[in-house]
C-alpha positions as CSV (number, residue, x, y, z in Angstrom):
1,X,118.3,17.0,-7.1
2,X,121.6,17.2,-9.1
3,X,120.0,19.4,-11.8
4,X,119.0,22.0,-9.3
5,X,122.1,22.0,-7.2
6,X,124.2,22.3,-10.4
7,X,123.0,25.9,-10.6
8,X,123.1,26.6,-6.9
9,X,126.3,28.6,-7.3
10,X,125.5,32.2,-8.3
11,X,128.7,32.5,-10.3
12,X,127.9,29.5,-12.4
13,X,124.3,30.8,-12.9
14,X,125.5,34.2,-13.9
15,X,127.9,32.7,-16.5
16,X,125.0,31.3,-18.2
17,X,122.4,34.1,-17.6
18,X,124.5,36.9,-18.9
19,X,124.7,35.9,-22.6
20,X,121.3,34.2,-22.4
21,X,119.3,37.2,-21.2
22,X,119.6,39.5,-24.4
23,X,119.2,36.4,-26.6
24,X,115.8,35.4,-25.0
25,X,114.6,39.0,-24.7
26,X,115.3,40.3,-28.2
27,X,114.3,37.0,-29.9
28,X,111.0,37.3,-27.9
29,X,110.6,40.9,-29.1
30,X,111.0,39.9,-32.7
31,X,108.5,37.1,-32.5
32,X,106.0,39.3,-30.8
33,X,106.5,42.0,-33.4
34,X,106.0,39.6,-36.2
35,X,103.1,37.9,-34.6
36,X,101.3,41.1,-34.0
37,X,102.0,42.4,-37.5
38,X,100.7,39.2,-39.0
39,X,97.6,39.2,-36.8
40,X,96.8,42.7,-37.8
41,X,97.5,42.4,-41.6
42,X,97.7,38.8,-42.7
43,X,94.5,37.3,-41.1
44,X,90.8,37.9,-41.8
45,X,88.4,39.5,-39.4
46,X,86.6,37.1,-37.0
47,X,83.1,36.0,-38.4
48,X,81.4,37.1,-35.2
49,X,83.6,39.5,-33.3
50,X,85.2,41.2,-36.5
51,X,88.3,43.3,-35.9
52,X,88.0,43.3,-32.1
53,X,89.0,39.7,-31.9
54,X,92.7,40.6,-33.1
55,X,93.4,41.6,-29.4
56,X,93.7,37.9,-28.7
57,X,97.3,37.9,-29.9
58,X,98.1,39.9,-26.8
59,X,95.4,38.8,-24.4
60,X,95.9,35.1,-24.6
61,X,99.7,35.2,-24.0
62,X,99.1,37.6,-21.2
63,X,96.6,35.2,-19.5
64,X,99.0,32.3,-20.1
65,X,102.0,34.1,-18.5
66,X,99.9,35.6,-15.6
67,X,99.1,32.1,-14.6
68,X,102.3,30.5,-15.7
69,X,104.3,33.1,-13.8
70,X,102.6,32.1,-10.5
71,X,103.3,28.4,-11.4
72,X,106.9,29.4,-11.7
73,X,106.9,31.3,-8.5
74,X,105.2,28.4,-6.6
75,X,107.9,26.0,-7.9
76,X,110.7,28.4,-6.8
77,X,109.1,28.7,-3.4
78,X,108.7,25.0,-3.0
79,X,112.3,24.5,-4.0
80,X,113.4,27.0,-1.4
81,X,111.3,25.3,1.3
82,X,112.3,21.7,0.5
83,X,116.0,22.0,-0.7
84,X,117.0,25.6,0.5
85,X,118.1,26.3,-3.0
86,X,120.1,29.5,-2.8
87,X,118.7,30.9,-6.0
88,X,115.1,29.8,-5.5
89,X,114.1,32.9,-3.5
90,X,115.9,35.1,-5.9
91,X,113.9,33.4,-8.7
92,X,110.6,34.0,-6.9
93,X,111.4,37.6,-6.4
94,X,112.3,38.1,-10.0
95,X,109.1,36.3,-11.3
96,X,106.6,38.1,-9.1
97,X,106.6,41.6,-10.8
98,X,106.8,40.2,-14.2
99,X,103.9,37.8,-13.5
100,X,101.9,40.6,-12.0
101,X,102.5,42.7,-15.0
102,X,101.2,40.2,-17.4
103,X,98.1,39.5,-15.1
104,X,97.4,43.3,-15.2
105,X,97.8,43.2,-19.0
106,X,95.5,40.3,-19.2
107,X,92.8,42.3,-17.3
108,X,93.4,45.4,-19.3
109,X,93.2,43.7,-22.7
110,X,90.2,41.7,-21.6
111,X,88.4,44.8,-20.6
112,X,89.1,46.4,-24.0
113,X,88.0,43.3,-25.7
114,X,84.9,43.0,-23.6
115,X,83.6,46.5,-24.3
116,X,82.5,45.9,-28.0
117,X,81.7,42.2,-27.3
118,X,79.7,42.3,-24.1
119,X,78.8,46.0,-24.1
120,X,80.6,46.7,-20.8
121,X,84.2,47.2,-19.6
122,X,83.9,44.9,-16.6
123,X,81.7,42.1,-15.5
124,X,82.0,40.2,-12.2
125,X,82.0,36.8,-13.7
126,X,84.0,33.8,-12.7
127,X,87.0,34.2,-15.1
128,X,87.5,38.0,-14.6
129,X,87.1,37.9,-10.9
130,X,89.4,35.1,-10.3
131,X,92.1,36.6,-12.5
132,X,91.7,39.9,-10.7
133,X,92.2,37.9,-7.4
134,X,95.3,36.4,-8.9
135,X,96.6,39.9,-9.6
136,X,96.0,40.9,-6.0
137,X,97.7,37.8,-4.7
138,X,100.8,38.8,-6.8
139,X,100.8,42.2,-5.1
140,X,100.2,40.6,-1.7
141,X,103.2,38.3,-2.3
142,X,105.5,41.2,-3.3
143,X,104.4,43.1,-0.2
144,X,104.9,40.2,2.1
145,X,108.4,39.4,0.6
146,X,109.6,43.0,1.1
147,X,108.3,43.1,4.6
148,X,110.1,39.8,5.3
149,X,113.3,41.1,4.0
150,X,113.1,44.4,5.9
151,X,112.8,42.4,9.2
152,X,115.6,40.1,8.0
153,X,113.4,37.1,7.9
154,X,114.5,33.8,6.5
155,X,112.1,33.8,3.7
156,X,109.9,30.9,4.7
157,X,106.7,33.0,5.2
158,X,106.7,34.3,1.6
159,X,107.7,30.8,0.4
160,X,104.7,29.2,2.1
161,X,102.4,31.9,0.7
162,X,103.7,31.3,-2.8
163,X,102.9,27.6,-2.5
164,X,99.5,28.1,-1.0
165,X,98.6,30.8,-3.6
166,X,98.9,28.1,-6.3
167,X,95.5,26.9,-5.2
168,X,94.0,29.8,-7.2
169,X,95.3,28.6,-10.5
170,X,92.8,25.8,-11.1
171,X,90.0,28.1,-10.1
172,X,91.1,30.7,-12.8
173,X,91.5,27.8,-15.4
174,X,88.2,26.1,-14.8
175,X,86.2,29.1,-13.9
176,X,84.5,29.0,-17.4
177,X,83.4,25.5,-16.8
178,X,82.4,25.6,-13.2
179,X,80.2,28.8,-13.6
180,X,78.0,30.3,-16.2
181,X,80.0,33.3,-17.3
182,X,80.1,35.8,-20.1
183,X,83.7,34.8,-20.8
184,X,83.9,32.3,-23.6
185,X,85.0,28.7,-22.8
186,X,88.2,27.0,-24.0
187,X,88.9,28.1,-27.5
188,X,92.6,27.6,-28.4
189,X,93.0,24.1,-26.9
190,X,89.5,23.1,-27.9
191,X,90.2,23.9,-31.5
192,X,87.4,26.5,-31.8
193,X,89.5,29.2,-33.5
194,X,89.9,29.0,-37.3
195,X,93.5,28.2,-38.3
196,X,93.5,31.2,-40.5
197,X,93.2,33.3,-37.3
198,X,95.1,31.1,-34.9
199,X,98.6,30.8,-36.5
200,X,100.0,34.2,-35.5
201,X,99.1,33.5,-31.9
202,X,101.8,30.9,-31.7
203,X,104.4,33.5,-32.5
204,X,103.2,36.0,-29.9
205,X,102.7,33.3,-27.3
206,X,106.3,32.1,-27.9
207,X,107.6,35.6,-28.1
208,X,106.0,36.9,-24.9
209,X,107.2,33.7,-23.2
210,X,110.8,34.4,-24.2
211,X,110.5,38.0,-23.2
212,X,109.2,36.9,-19.8
213,X,112.1,34.5,-19.4
214,X,114.6,37.3,-20.4
215,X,113.1,39.8,-17.9
216,X,113.2,37.2,-15.2
217,X,116.9,36.4,-15.8
218,X,117.6,40.2,-16.0
219,X,115.9,40.7,-12.6
220,X,117.7,37.7,-11.0
221,X,121.1,39.2,-12.1
222,X,120.1,42.7,-10.6
223,X,119.0,41.1,-7.4
224,X,122.2,39.1,-7.1
225,X,124.2,42.2,-7.9
226,X,122.4,44.2,-5.2
227,X,123.1,41.4,-2.7
228,X,126.7,41.4,-3.6
229,X,127.0,45.2,-3.1
230,X,125.1,44.9,0.3
231,X,127.4,42.3,1.4
232,X,130.5,44.3,0.5
233,X,129.1,47.3,2.4
234,X,128.5,45.3,5.5
235,X,132.1,43.9,5.4
236,X,133.4,47.5,5.0
237,X,131.2,48.7,7.9
238,X,132.4,45.8,10.1
239,X,136.1,46.5,9.3
């Protein structure tokens, strides 16, 4: 995999990540700010859910990145297991907290949206329950990775867990089809949202994705810096 191995050198990766991190992050913030402003001021209320539907501009990107984050983590774990890519485990560690944050934000905004729509803050239906399980799987992976690092493990156990955890993703995605739930079915991809309401979503979706990428690069740089300091302290202690 020449493309993967081209970035195997941390110095080469950092040379690209340093200038790219602020560009991705602040461009994402600008897109999110514009999308939220447009969604609040330039779009009409939903015909059925009225003003409460405006939370979709945060809820949908959060759900997308909660699931997409685990997809990225699983790919990084698989890369580590197959090719022993030196930055793969670093990427997985950087992705996990960001993905967990967006999964939690998805649950929070969904609960806020559900209160006026369903008349309850929480319902144990397929989509909500499977998303909650995904959040717990994130937390379990983070705990497992820290425990593996503390016992000086080789990282294979968290990597295997990361790959295995991806089995939950189709359950989350297809839960509204497989089970009779309160959660609405496919809306964005199915074209069920009127274009006058839909267009700001593309700005917040792209913006949150760029913010996610910027945060992941920032965390990868911090992890590599911590590893460098730790290696230097070990050399000093051994001298």
